[in-house]
C-alpha positions as CSV (number, residue, x, y, z in Angstrom):
1,X,0.0,0.0,0.0
2,X,1.5,3.3,-0.9
3,X,2.0,6.2,1.5
4,X,-1.0,8.3,0.6
5,X,-3.4,5.3,0.9
6,X,-1.9,4.2,4.1
7,X,-2.1,7.6,5.7
8,X,-5.7,8.1,4.4
9,X,-6.8,4.8,5.8
10,X,-5.4,5.5,9.2
11,X,-6.9,9.0,9.4
12,X,-10.3,7.8,8.2
13,X,-10.3,5.0,10.7
14,X,-9.5,7.3,13.6
15,X,-11.6,10.3,12.6
16,X,-14.4,9.1,10.2
17,X,-16.8,11.9,11.2
18,X,-14.3,14.7,10.3
19,X,-14.3,14.0,6.6
20,X,-16.7,14.3,3.7
21,X,-16.9,14.7,0.0
22,X,-15.6,18.3,0.1
23,X,-11.9,18.6,-0.7
24,X,-11.3,22.0,0.9
25,X,-13.0,20.8,4.2
26,X,-10.9,17.7,4.1
27,X,-7.7,19.7,3.7
28,X,-8.6,21.8,6.8
29,X,-9.5,18.7,8.8
30,X,-6.1,17.2,7.9
31,X,-4.3,20.4,8.9
32,X,-6.0,20.3,12.3
33,X,-5.5,16.6,13.1
34,X,-2.3,15.5,11.3
35,X,1.2,16.7,10.9
36,X,2.1,16.4,7.3
37,X,5.6,17.1,5.9
38,X,4.4,19.1,3.0
39,X,1.4,20.8,1.4
40,X,1.7,18.4,-1.5
41,X,1.3,15.3,0.7
42,X,-1.6,16.9,2.6
43,X,-3.4,17.7,-0.6
44,X,-2.8,14.2,-2.0
45,X,-4.2,12.6,1.2
46,X,-7.2,15.0,1.2
47,X,-7.8,14.3,-2.5
48,X,-7.6,10.5,-1.9
49,X,-10.0,10.8,1.0
50,X,-12.4,12.9,-1.0
51,X,-12.3,10.5,-3.9
52,X,-12.7,7.5,-1.7
53,X,-15.8,8.9,0.1
54,X,-17.4,10.1,-3.1
55,X,-17.0,6.6,-4.6
56,X,-18.4,5.1,-1.4
57,X,-21.5,7.3,-1.7
58,X,-22.1,6.3,-5.3
59,X,-21.8,2.6,-4.4
60,X,-24.3,3.1,-1.5
61,X,-26.7,4.7,-3.9
62,X,-26.3,1.8,-6.4
63,X,-26.9,-0.8,-3.7
64,X,-29.9,1.2,-2.5
65,X,-31.4,1.3,-6.0
66,X,-30.6,-2.4,-6.5
67,X,-32.4,-3.2,-3.3
68,X,-35.4,-1.1,-4.4
69,X,-35.6,-2.9,-7.7
70,X,-35.3,-6.3,-6.0
71,X,-38.2,-5.3,-3.8
72,X,-40.2,-4.1,-6.8
73,X,-39.4,-7.4,-8.6
74,X,-40.5,-9.5,-5.6
75,X,-43.8,-7.5,-5.4
76,X,-44.4,-8.0,-9.1
77,X,-43.8,-11.8,-8.8
78,X,-46.1,-12.1,-5.8
79,X,-48.8,-10.1,-7.7
80,X,-48.4,-12.4,-10.7
81,X,-48.7,-15.4,-8.5
82,X,-51.9,-14.0,-6.9
83,X,-53.5,-13.3,-10.3
84,X,-52.4,-16.7,-11.7
85,X,-53.8,-18.6,-8.7
86,X,-57.0,-16.6,-8.9
87,X,-57.6,-17.7,-12.5
88,X,-57.4,-21.4,-11.9
């Protein structure tokens, strides 16, 4: 695991509520809680965290919509069963 990912993972595990999908806020949060050797490193870590959290939100939305479509499909199947059993 490279340095940026390692630092990002550690910081996210320790302070999950301090970070979000806003790069500027993540930079400020890093500045408050971590000592970074350079601005470049801080910005890379903040960028990685931002990207990671945005991807995570997208995946959560995808899972949510998949679950919704699964529920709709189950409802349709049970409606079809009800109509089929009513015809016989």
